[in-house]
N, C-alpha and C positions, 0 to 999 in steps of 0.2 A: 504493500500500500504506500509506504513511504517513497519508494522509487517511482511509482506511478504518479504520485502527486508532484514530485519535483521534476519529473519528466514533462508533465503538462505545464508546470510553472515556467520551466526553461523555454518551452516552445512559445508560450504566450509572451514572455518578455522579449524574445528575439523576433516576434512578429510572424512566426511560422505556424501558429495554432489555427486549426480550422474552426469554423463556427461550432461544430459538434464537440470538438475538444475543449473549446472555451466553456460550453455549457456543462460538460462533464467536470471540468475543473471547478466551476462555480458550485456544483452540487457537492463535490468532495469537500471543498472548503467549508461549505455551510454545515456539513455533517461533523466536521472536526474543527471546533473553534481554535484549538491550539495551532493547527496548521494555517488557519486563516490569519491569525495574529502574526505568525512567522512570515507569511506571504506579503502582508502589508508592509512589514519592515524591509523585506528584500526588494519589493517593488520600488519603495522610496529610495533605497540605496542604488538600484539600477538606474533610475531616472537621474539621480544626483551625479552618478558617474558618467552619464552621457550615453548610455546604451551600449551597443555591441561594438567591439573593435576586432577586426579579422586579422589577428596576428598571433603567431605561436599557438594556434588552436590545439594541436596535438599535445604539446607539453602542458598547456593549461588544463586540457580535458583530463589527462592522466592524473594530475594532482587533485582535481575536483572529484574525479571518480573514486579515488582512494578515500576521500572524506565522506562521500555518499555511502560507500561500503561500510565505513565505521559507524555512521549514523544508523544505517539500515539494520546492522547486526543487533543493535540494542532494542529494536522494535519487534523482534521476533519472540515467540513464546520461549524458544530455546536460543538464548543469545549466541551460543557458540556455533550455531549453524549459519552459514552464509550462502547467499545466492548471488551468482555473478550478474553484473549489470550488462545488458546487451550493448554492443558497441555502435549500433545503428543510429544512435541519437547524437553522435559527435557533431554532425554538420550544423546543428542549431545552437550549440553552446559556445559563446565567444568570450572575448577578454573581460568585459565588464562583469559578466556573471561570475567568472573566476575571482575577480577582484572582490566580490561579495561572498566567496566560498566559505571564508571563516565564519561569516554571519550565518550561512546556511547550516553549518555543523553546530554552531552554538545554539541555533534555534531548534535543533533536534535533540541529539543525545551525545554524550561522550561515554563510551563503553570501554572499560578497562578490565582485563583479566590478569590476575597475578597471584602472588602468595602473600599471606598475612604473616604476622610475627611468629605464629605457631607452625608455619610451614603448610597451612591448608590453602587449597585453591579457593580464590574468592572472585566474585564479580562486583564491580563498582560502576554504578550508573549515575551520571551527573547531569543536572539541568543548569547550565551556566547562567550568569546574571543576564537579565533581559530576555529570558526564554522560559518556556514551560515544556515539560516532557510527559509522555504517557507510555507506560510499559505494561506487559502482562507477564506474570511469573508462571513457572511451570505448573503450578497447582490451579491456575485459572484466575488467581487474584489479580485485580487490576490496580495499578498504582499511578497516580498523577503526581508529578514532581513540580513544585513551584520554583521560581527563579532562585538561583544560588543554593540549590539543595542537592543532597547526595544520599543514595542508599547503597549499602554494602551487604552482601549475603554470600554464604558459602556455596560452592558448586554442588554440594550434597543437599541443598535446600529441598525439603519435602521428604527426604528418605527416612529420617527419624524425627525431625522436628522442623517447623517452619519458623525461621527467625530472620529478621532484617534489622540492620542498624541504620538509623536515620539522623542526618544532620540537615536542618532546614525544615521545609514544610512539605507534607505529602497528604494526599487524600487516598484512603484505602477502601476498596470494595472487596472484602475478604471472602473467598470461597469457603463454605462450611465443611469442616472435617473434624468430627468429634474426637478422633484418635490423635489428631495432630493439631494442638492449639497453635494459633498464629501469634508470634511475639514480635513486638516492635520495641527496640531499645534506643533511647536517645541519651544525650549526656546527663540528663537529670531524672528521667522517669523510664519505667518499663511498663509496657501495656500488653495484656494477655487477652486474646479474643478467640471466638470460634468463627461464626459467620456474622460479619458485622460491617457496617459502613461508618467510617469515622475519619476525622481530620486531625492531624498533629502538626503544630507549629513549634519548632524547636531549634531556632537559629541560635548559635552559640553566643552572639553578641547582644541578643535581646534580653530584656529584663525578666521575661516570663516564658515558660513552656505552657502552651495552651492545647488541650485535647478536647475536641468537640465530637459528640456522639450523635449520629442521626438515627441509626437503627441497631438492634441487637443489644449486647451488653459488653462492658469493658471492665476488667479488673486492673486497676492502675496502682503501681508501687512507686513511691518516691525513693530514689536510690540512696539518698542520704538518711532515710528513715525506713529501711526495708521491712521493719516489723509492722509497719502500717500499710494496709491495703484498702483502696477505695473502690467501691462499686459505683460505676457510672451508668445511668440509664438514658434512654433516648431523649433527645432535645435538652441535654445537659452538657456543660463543659466544665473542665477542671483547669484552674490556673495555678501554676506552681512557680514561685519566685526562684530565679536562678541566682545563686550566690556570687558568681564570679563576674557579674556585670556591674561596672561602676561608671556612672556618667555624672560628674559633678555639675551642679547648676542646671541640670536638665530635668525639669519636672515631667512626670509621665503619669498617664492614667493608671499605671500599675502600682504607683506609690501608695495607693489607698487600699490595696488588698493585703490579706494575711499571707503567711508563708504558703498556705494551701487554701484555695477558695473554690467552692462549688457554686455554679450559677446556672440559671435556666437560659436557654436560647429560644428565639422566637422566629417563626416563619415570616417571610416577607411576601406581601401581596403581589401576585403576578410574577413571582420568582420561584424557580425550582428549588433553590437552596437558600438557607439563611445567610446573613452577611458573612459569617465566618468561613463559608465554603464557596462563595461566589467567584473566587479567583479561578476555580476550575473551568469556568465559562468565560475566562478572560475579562472578568469584571473586578476592578479594585473597589470594593465597597467598604464604607466606613460609617460608623454610627456613633456620634459624640466621641470621636477619637482625638486624643491629644496630638498636636502637630508633631511633637517629638517622636511619637510612635509612628505616625502616618508617613513621615518622610523616609523612614527606614524601608517601608514597603514600596514607596515610590522609587527609592534608589535601586532596589532589586528589580522592579518592573522595567524601569527605563535605563538601567545600567549606567547610572550617573551618580556622582557624589553630591550631597546636599547638606548645607550647614545653615544654622540659624543664629544670627547675631543679636536679634532683639529678645531680651528676656521676657517682655510682655507677650511677644508672639509665641514663645514657647508654651505659654499657658493656654493658648487658644485651642478650642475644640471644634471639630468639623464633622458634618454629616453629608454624605453624598456618595457618588460613584463615578469612576472613570471607566470607559469602555474602549473607544477607539481614539481618544484624545492623545495628541502629542504632549510632550512634557510642557511646552509653552502654553498649550491650551488648558492643561490641567492646572498650571499655576495661575492662569487668568481666572479660572473658575474659583480657585481658593481666594484670589484677590477680591472677588465680588462679595465674599462673605466676611472678609477681614482685611483691612487696609494694610498693605506692605509693598515694598519694592523688592526686586531681585536683580541679580546680575549673573551672567553666564560667562565663565572664563574657561575655555577648553572643555573639559569634561566635568566641570564642577559648577554648582549653583549655590549662590549665597543669598539667603533671605534676610532683609533688614527693614 
C-alpha cells in the first residue's frame, strides 16, 4: 500500500498521472489521513523546489528507492519481509522529488533491526518529528505513532508474551489474546491489557505521562511505586507526574495535579475520538490547554522549535484545533485569542 501511494504521488507531482490515477490517489489519501498529511507536506516542498529537474535521474532514483524500501518494510505485518519495488516507474521521478526524499522517509517510518544490550534481536520503529506513522504487529494489533515517538519490541514478540517499549505517544488497538497479555512499558509506567483501545503519551521531556482508555480495561503500574496498581476503565485517563522534568518559570496545566491523578474524559460532538486521541486523525486538538504544554505539541507536529519570552503569555490557556493549518496560520489563530507577537529565525519561533 505504501509503495502504491507514493507511486501515485510521484506521478501526480511530475504531471504524469492520468485522471483515473488522480482519482485513485485522492481516494487512498482520504482513507488514510496520515498519508494525506504527508502528501500535503511533500507537495509544498515540491512546489517550493520548483518541480522536476531531469538530471542524474538514475542515481537519484536508486537513492530514493532505497529509502522507499526502508519505509515500506516497516508497514508490513512482518517487518523483516521485503518486496522489491518495480523499476518501471523511474521515468517519472526526477530531481526535485529526490530533493524531498528525506521528507518522504521521515513522513513514513524509520525501521531498525538490531541487538539490544542482552544480545536479543529487536525491532525499533520511529515516527520522526513532523510525521505520524501507522504499523501492524504480528498479532494483528494496530499501533499509531505520533511525531517524535518510538516503539521497540523483540523479534520473538507474541511467542511467549506481547511487550513493547514506548517513548513518545502511541494509540493502540490491541488484538485480544487471553493467554498473552499485551504490555506497554514507558519510562514511568507499565500498562497491562488484553483486548483494549487506548492512548499513551509518554514523551521523556514532558511533565506528565498520560494514559487514556477508550474501551476494555487497563491495569497500570507506576514504576517508581510498583506495589500500587491502578485499574482504569473506559473514558478515563491517568496522569502521572514525571520526576525528571524541570522547567523553571514555566507554568503548566500539570502543576495542579497530584503525583497520580485519575480523570474522566468526554466525547466531542461530531468527532470520532475525544480530544486526547484526535491526533490520530491529524487533528491537534486542545481544551483549556496551557500554552507551555501546547507549544510542545506544536513543535512535534511542525518540526520546529518554539520558545516563549512573555511570562504573562505562558499562563494563557487555549481551546481549539489545528487540522491543515501551516505553522503561521496556527499562530495567527492563537493571536486572535490572545495578543502577542512572534518572530521566525531559521527553524525557531519566539513568542513575545
